[in-house]
MILUMSE-649920 format. One record per residue: residue in one letter; x, y, z of N, C-alpha, C in turn. Coordinates in steps of 0.2 Angstrom, whole numbers, padded with zeros to 4 digits, always signed. Each point is the difference from the previous one (the first is absolute). Layout:
! residues N
AXYZXYZXYZ;...
! end
This chain:
! residues 73
M+0107-0033-0129-0006+0000-0005-0006+0000+0004;L-0005+0004-0003-0007+0001+0003-0005-0002-0005;M-0005-0004+0003-0006-0001-0004-0005+0005+0001;I-0002+0004-0005-0005+0005+0001-0005-0001-0005;T-0006+0004+0001-0006+0000-0004+0000+0006-0004;C+0000+0000-0006+0000+0007-0004-0007+0002+0000;T-0001+0006+0002-0007+0003+0001-0003+0002-0007;V+0004+0000-0005-0002+0002-0007-0002-0006-0003;T+0004-0005-0001-0002-0006-0003-0003-0006+0004;G+0001+0001+0007-0003-0005+0004+0004-0007+0001;N+0006+0000-0004+0004-0006+0000+0005+0000+0006;R+0002-0005+0002+0005-0001+0005+0007+0000-0004;E+0004+0004+0003+0007+0002-0004+0005-0001+0005;L+0006-0003-0002+0006-0001+0004+0004+0007-0001;A+0002+0003+0006+0003+0006-0001+0007+0000+0004;S+0005+0002-0003+0007+0000+0004+0000+0005+0005;L+0005-0001+0005+0001+0005+0005+0002+0006-0002;D+0003+0001-0006+0002+0006-0004-0006+0004-0001;A-0006-0003-0001-0006+0003-0002-0003+0004+0006;V+0002-0002+0006-0003+0004+0006+0003+0007+0000;R-0005+0005+0001+0002+0007+0000+0000+0003+0007;S-0005-0002+0004+0000+0002+0007-0004-0005+0004;I+0002+0001+0007-0003-0004+0005-0002+0005+0005;A-0007+0000+0002-0002+0004+0006-0003-0004+0005;N+0002+0001+0006-0003-0004+0006-0006+0004+0003;H-0006-0002+0000-0006+0003+0003-0001-0004+0006;P-0004+0003+0004-0002-0003+0007-0004-0007-0002;D-0004-0001-0005-0003-0006-0001+0002-0004-0006;S+0005+0002-0003+0003-0004-0006+0006+0003-0003;I+0003-0003-0005+0006+0002-0003-0002+0001-0007;A+0002+0006-0003-0002+0001-0007+0006+0000-0004;V+0000-0004-0005+0006-0001-0005-0002+0003-0007;T+0004+0005-0002-0002+0002-0007+0005-0003-0005;V-0003-0004-0005+0004-0004-0005-0002+0002-0007;T+0005+0001-0004-0001+0001-0007-0002-0007-0003;C-0006+0000-0003-0002-0006-0003+0003-0002-0006;P+0003-0007-0001+0003-0002-0006-0005+0000-0006;A-0006-0001+0001-0005-0001-0005-0002+0006-0003;C-0002+0005+0004-0003+0007-0003+0005+0006+0001;G+0005-0001+0004+0005+0005+0001-0002+0006+0005;Q-0006-0001+0002-0003+0005+0005+0002-0002+0007;E+0000+0005+0005+0002-0002+0007-0007-0001+0004;H+0001-0006+0003-0006-0002+0004+0002+0000+0007;V-0005+0001+0005+0002+0000+0007-0004-0006+0003;H+0004-0005+0003-0003-0006+0003+0001+0001+0007;R-0005-0002+0004+0000+0001+0007+0000-0007+0003;T+0003-0001+0005+0000-0007+0004+0001+0001+0007;G-0001-0004+0004+0001+0000+0007-0006-0004+0004;R+0002-0002+0006-0004-0004+0004-0007+0003+0001;R+0000+0007+0003-0006+0003+0001-0004+0002-0006;L+0003+0001-0005-0004+0001-0007-0003-0007-0002;D+0003-0005+0001-0003-0007-0002-0005-0001+0005;E+0000+0001+0006-0005-0001+0005-0006+0004-0001;A+0001+0006-0002-0006+0004-0002-0003-0002-0006;R+0003-0002-0005-0003-0003-0006-0004-0006+0002;R+0003-0005+0004-0004-0006+0002-0006+0002+0004;A+0000+0005+0004-0005+0002+0004-0006+0002-0005;R+0002+0004-0005-0005+0003-0004-0003-0006-0004;A+0004-0005-0002-0003-0005-0004-0004-0004+0004;V+0001-0001+0006-0004-0004+0005-0007+0004+0001;E+0000+0006+0000-0006+0004+0001-0004+0000-0006;V+0003+0000-0006-0004-0001-0006-0003-0007-0001;A+0004-0005+0002-0003-0007+0000-0006-0001+0005;V+0001+0003+0006-0006+0000+0005-0006+0003-0003;R+0001+0006-0003-0006+0004-0003-0003-0004-0005;R+0004-0003-0004-0003-0004-0006-0004-0006+0003;A+0003-0003+0005-0003-0006+0003-0007+0002+0003;V+0000+0005+0004-0006+0003+0003-0005+0001-0006;E+0002+0004-0005-0005+0001-0005-0003-0006-0004;L+0004-0005+0000-0002-0007-0003-0005-0003+0004;T+0001+0000+0007-0004-0004+0004-0006+0004+0002;S+0000+0006-0001-0006+0004+0001-0005+0001-0006;A+0003-0002-0006-0004+0000-0006-0005-0006-0001;
! end
């Protein structure tokens, strides 16, 4: 079972392993194509340590920019 987020409805859905259509290994992540139980469309969900690190780094950059803007105002 996989917990996915439907990109159409925005709801978190529980999908069975039978719903997995393909898995692709990329240098920075793993892409899993899943048929959504809520809307029936196929969604691609990416996961992986490098992808998560890049997301965290971008979030930190945004937080620092906002903090600088608030302190300079």
